[in-house]
N, C-alpha and C positions, 0 to 999 in steps of 0.2 A: 172211235176216232179220237176222242179226247185223250184216252190213255196213250195212243200212239204219238199224239202231239206232245204229250208230257215227256216221253222218252226222247223224242227229237229235240225238245227243249233242253233236256239234260245234256245231250251231246253238245249243244251250243254253250251251256254253262261250264263244260269241261275246259273250254279254251281259256277263259280268264283265270280259272283255278290253276291250270298248268302254268300259265305265264307268270302269275304273281309268285309262285313257288320257285320257278326257274330263275327269275330275276334276283332272288335272294342269294343264289349260289353261283350263277353263271359267270359273274364278274371276277370270281377268284382267280381263274386262269388268265383272264384278259387284262387284269390290273397291271402286271409288269409291262406289257406291250403298250397299252394306252398311256401309262405314266411316262414312258420313254418318249412317245410321240408328242405328248402335250407338255412335257417338262414339269410334271407334278412333283412337288416336294413330299416328304414323308407325311407331314400333317395333312396335305391335300389328298394324298392317297387314302389316308384314314377316313376322311370325310366322304370321298368318292365311294368307298366300299361300305361304310356304315350308315350314311344318311338315309338311304332307301329303307332299310329295315327299321331304323329308329322312327321314321315318320309313319310307316305302316302300323307299328306297335302303338304309337302315340295317338293316331287318328281313328283306329278301328272302332273304339267305343262310340265316338261321335257319329261315325258313318253308319254303324249298325242301327243306331237309334234314329238317325236322320232318314234312313230308308223306310222305317215304319211311318214316318210323318209325311214325306213327300211322294212316296211310292218306290218300291224296291226295284222295279224294272227301270223306272226313270233314272234313279241313282246309278244303276248298273250301266245304262246307256251313256250317261254323262261321264262316268268314270272310265268306261271303255274308250270313248272318243278321246278323252284327255290322255289316256295311257298310250294310245296309238300315236298321237301327234308328238307327245313328249319323247317317245322312243325314237322317233325320226330325228328330233332335235338332238338327242343324246348321241346318236350314231355319227352325226356330223359336227360335234362340238370341236371348237378350235382352240380352247384353252381350259385349264382346270376349273376356273370359276364357273364357266358356263355349264360344265358337266356336273359340278356339285349342285348348283341351283336346280338343274334339270332332274337330278336324282332325288332331291328333296321333293319336288313337285310330283315325280313319279311315285314316291312313297304315299303322298296324299291320294293320288288317283288309285293306287293299288289297294289302299285301305277301304275304298268304296266297293271293291269287287268281291273280296272273300265273304264278308257277312251278307252281302246282297245275294250271292249265289246260294248260300246255305239256307237263307230265309225263304227264297223263292222255291226251293225244293219242298219245303213244308207246305207251301200253297199248291204246288203242282201235283203232289202225290198224297191222296187221301187214304189209300189202302196202307195199313201199317207195314205189311210185308214189302210192298213195292217201295215205300218210303225208306225202309231199312236198306234195301238194295241200292237205292239212289244215293243215300248218304255214304254207303260204303264205296261206291264209285267216285263220289266227290272226294272222300278222304284219300282214296287211291291216287287221284290226280294230284293232290297236294304233295304227297310224299314222292311220287314218281317224278314230279317236276323238280323237286329239290335234289333228287338223286341224278337225274339226267342233265341238270343244268351245267355242271362242269364238263360232262362228257360231250354234250352238244357244243359247248364253247371250245373245247379242245379240237373238235372236228372243224369248226368254222375258222378257228385261228390258223389251222394248217393250210387253208385254201383261200381265205379272205382276210381283210383287215379287221381290227378290233371292233369297228362300228357294226359289223354284221351280227354281233351278239345281241345288239339292241333291235336290229331290223326284223328279227324273227317275230316280234310282237305285232308288227304293223298289219300283215295280212290276216292274222288271227283276230285282231280287234275289228278289222273290216268285216269279217264274216259275222262277228257278234252284232255289229251295228245293223247289218242287212237282215239277218235271220231273227235277231232278238225280238223286234216288234211283232213278228209273225207267229212266233212259237212260244213266247213267254207271257204269262199273265201279269197284270198289274195288281198290286195290293198295297193298300195303305190303311193305317189305323186312324179313322176320323176323330177318335176320342183322345189321341195322343197329346194334344196341346202343342204349344209353341216351344221351339228349341230354346233352352236357357244358355245364353252366351257365357255367363259366368261359369256354369258347370263345364262347358266345352273347354274354356281356358284352364280350369283347375285340373280336369282329366288329362289334358295335353301336357301340362307342366309336370304333374306327378308321375305319369308314365315315362315321359322322356327323361326326367331326372333320374328315376330309379333304374331304367334300362341302361342309360349312359353310365351310371355309377357301377353297376355290376359288370358291364363290358370292360370298363377301364380297370377294374380290380383284377381282371384276368391278364393284364399286361404288366410288364415290368415298369417300374417307375414309382414316383411319389404317390402314396395312397391317400394323401390328405384330400385332394380334389374329389376323387370318387366317393370318399366317405362323406364329404359335405353334400355332394349331389344326392346320396342316398338319404341323408337326414332331411334335406329340403324336400325331396320327393315324398318321403313318408309323412312329413308334416302337412304338405299340401294334400296328400291323399286323405288324411284325417279330416281336413276341412271339407274335401269333396264328399266324403261319406256322410258327414253330418248334414251337409246341404241336401244330398239326395234323399235322406230320410225325412226331411222337413217338407220337400216339394210335393205338391199334389200330382204333378206329372214330371217325374225326375228324368234326367238324361239316361241314367242307368238304374233299373229297378232292382235295388239291392235286397228288396224283400224276397226275391227269388231264393236267396241264400238260406232262408228259413227251412227250405226243404233239404233234409239231410242227404238224400240221394243226389240231388243237384250239386250240393256243396262237395260231397265225396268225389264225384266225377271230376269236378273242377280241380280239386286237390290232386287227383290222379293225373289229369292232363298236365298240370304244372310240374309235378315231380317226375313223371315219365319223361317230360321234356328236359328236365335237369339231367337225368341219367343218360338219355340218348345224346344230347348235345355235348355233354362232358366227355362221354366215351368217343363220340365222333371226332372231337377236337384232338384227343390223344392218339387215336388210331391213324388219322391222316398224317400227323407228325411222325408217328412210328413208321409208317410205310415209306415216307420220304427221307427222314433223317437217320433212322436206324437201319432199315432194310435197303435204303439208297435207291428207291424208285423215283423216276421223273414225276413231275406234277401230273402230267397227262395220264401216265400209267397208274399212279396212285388214285386218280379220280375214277378210273375204270375198276380198280380193285376195291374201291370203297363203295361203288354203286350198289352192290348187293344189300347194303344196309337199307337204303331207300327202297329198293325193290322188294326187300323182305317185308317192310311195313305195308307196301302195296299189296303183296300177296296175302298178308294177314287181314287187311281190311276187306279184300274181296271174298275171303272165306268166312268172314264174321257172320253174314246173314245165314249161311248154312248152319253154322254152330248154334245160332239163336233159335233155329227151328227145332233143334234136338235137345236143347237145355235152356235153363233160365239165362237171361242176358248177363246178370251179375256173375253167374257161374262161368260163362264163357269168357268174360272179361278177366275174372280172377285167375282162371286156368291159363289164359294167355300170359298174364303177368308172371306166373310161376315159370312158364317156358322162357320168358325173358330173363328171369333170374338165373336159370340154368345156362342160358347162352352167355350171360355175363361172367359166370364162373369159369367158362372155358378160357377166358382171357387170362386167368391166373396161370395158364400153362405156357404162355408165350415166353420167348427168350430173345436175346439180342441178335440171334442168327435165324430166327423164324420159330417154329415152322409156319409158313404162310397159310397152309390149309386150316390150321387151328384158328388163326385170326379170322379168316374168311367165314368159317362155319360159326364161330362165336358171334360175330356182328350180325350175321344173317339170322340166326336163331333168336338173338336178342331182339332184333327188329320185328321178326315175324310174330312174336308173342304180343307185341304192342298193338297189332292190328285191331283186335276186338275192342280195345279201349278207345282207340281213335274213331272207329266206325260206330260201334254200338254205344259207346259213351257219349259221343257227340249227338247221336240220335236221342239218347235219354235226356240230355240237356235241353235241346231245342224242342223235343216232344213233350216235355213236362210243363210247358207253358201254353196258354192260348195262342192261336195263330197270330193275333195282332201284336204279340210281344216276342215273336220269333227273332226279329232283328236284334233286339236287345240281348236275348239269350245267346244268339250266334256271336255277337260281339264279345260277350264275356268268355265264351269258349275260345275264340281266336286270341283274345288278350292273354288268356292262360297259357296257350301254346307259345306265343312269342315271349312272354315273361319267363316261362320255364326254360326255354332255350337259352335266353340271355343269362339267366341265373346259373344254368349248368356250365356255360363257358367260363363264368367268373369263378364259381365255387370249386368246380373240379379242376379248373386251370390253376387256381391258387394252391389247392391241395397238392397237385402234381408238382408244382414248382417247389413247394416246401420239401417234399420227399426227394426230389432231384438234388436240391442243394445240400440236404443232409447226407445223401449218399456220396456226394462229391466233396464233402467236408468243407463246404463254403468256398471252394476254389473256382466254381463256375456257376453263373446265375441261370443259364439256359442251355439247352442242347444246341440251338442255333449258334450261340456264342462259342461253344466248344468246337463245333464243326469249323467255324471260321478261324479260330485260333490254331487248330490242328494243321491247317494248311500253311501256316507261317512258321511252324516248328520243324526241326530236323526230322527225318523219316521215322526213326524209332520212337522219339518223344511224341510226335504228332499221332502216330498209330496208337500208342498207349493211351493218350488223352482221349482219342475218339472212342476207343473200345470201352474205357471206363465210363465215359459220358453216355454211351449207348446202353450199357448195363444199368446205369442209374435211372435213365428214362424208362427203360423196360420195367424196372421195379415200380415206377409210378403207374404204368399201365396195369400191372397186376393188382395194385391196390385199388385202382379205379374200377376194375372188374368186380372186386369184392363189395365196394361201396354201391355200385349199380345193382348188384344182386340183392343187397339189403333193402335198397329203396323199392325195387320191384316186389320183393316178398312182403314188405310192409304195406304197399299199396294193395296187394292181393287180399290181405287180411282186412284192410279198410273197406274194400268193395264188398267182401262177403258179409261183413257185419252191418252194412247199411240197411235200414228198413225199406220195405217196398214203398214206391212212390204212391202218393194219394191218387185217387181216381182223377184222371185227366178231364178237364172241362170239355164239354161237347164241342167238337170242331165246328168252325164257322161253315156256312153254306159254301159249296164248291165255288171257286173263283172262276168266273167266265173268262175265256181267253179273248183278248182284244187285239186288234191289229193297229190300234192307235193308242197313244199314251193318254192316260187319264189326267 
């Protein structure tokens, strides 16, 4: 009975996991329509689109550790309730400021959900094989949500107004609030101590500053402000690390990094995020500005990348039963490297099948890393520290994605400008300029710009292949984890909050 309840509980946990991931990407297609309706400026559009992800990244460390202290189910319920109410407010926002503030608060609420769901899985599944399957399903939901976000948004925007993109979360969170207390256990670490407000502030400032800096580096404009943000973020991070090492009950237990497998997997999650986010950035632009597909069609064509990760995470437990987990992870990363190399074959006129196969194979190979690697991270610590480990895993994912957008974006821009001999800063600018020029001149500029951008895509494929191959070597050379501490006694399922 308890095992059945755990699987039903996992089904409930899939809802917030899907919704947090979908909210990261669903707004991409809705942004032009809502900006026109609300009269949002370019700066306001930037804050509407970025504020959610920034706050999730900035608060996930605090929320993962807070769940260990006040109860993971309690934090999940509070976050789910806030997420549902704020989604309703966002759907009916009447001006840009209201929507920006709501998106910021949605990010705070979203930060409570991801680490809570992952930490609860550790408490719910005590059998190692079942836990691996549950984490694979959890990881699948994360990447499926990210892939389906734009697709669902495109469907909703064809039939309803832009607010419908936000309303999807309301019934899902209602189900969570009704079924969660019945199916999910409560767990807290009574020895965790009090939350340190100074550490909370330091972690928030350091993560926000660095994520903001790397995001802004990927955009055209003055690099001074992003550079300052990165320096400030790094300096605050140093202060944060030194404080955590001195505290008896730190906000983030950095002593976990003494485990080489733990650290290797975190490095893998970060740099796999760099490769995937950077490749995704260029491929979405390639589909729209080089192959000239509409945003909705491009979203559908890009969906196999997210679905490839989902398929890879679902097959990871099967691989783990046939070989060592590290072998499965490394083998998957080699597959990702091969998929990345397929992007070297693209050209300005296609062929589309090569692009589709390349991003699908690339994504498929990362599945074992995200499923088994996440399991290794949270499974290498005692249950009472699962929230802290989960928050480190999630922070690595978010930071890797932001870093990929910045580094790969800057690299692609440099290659593009070099191929254009400095006559154009971006493909979007070339497309706009070509429309104002006479027929032959405009066509020539557009063709040249598309070839230049395609060259950047090819180089990105090579860089991604090198990153994946390097991560495969890193994973294979890490030492086996030390024996895991004996698990805590099974957590009794409660129907009331502790």
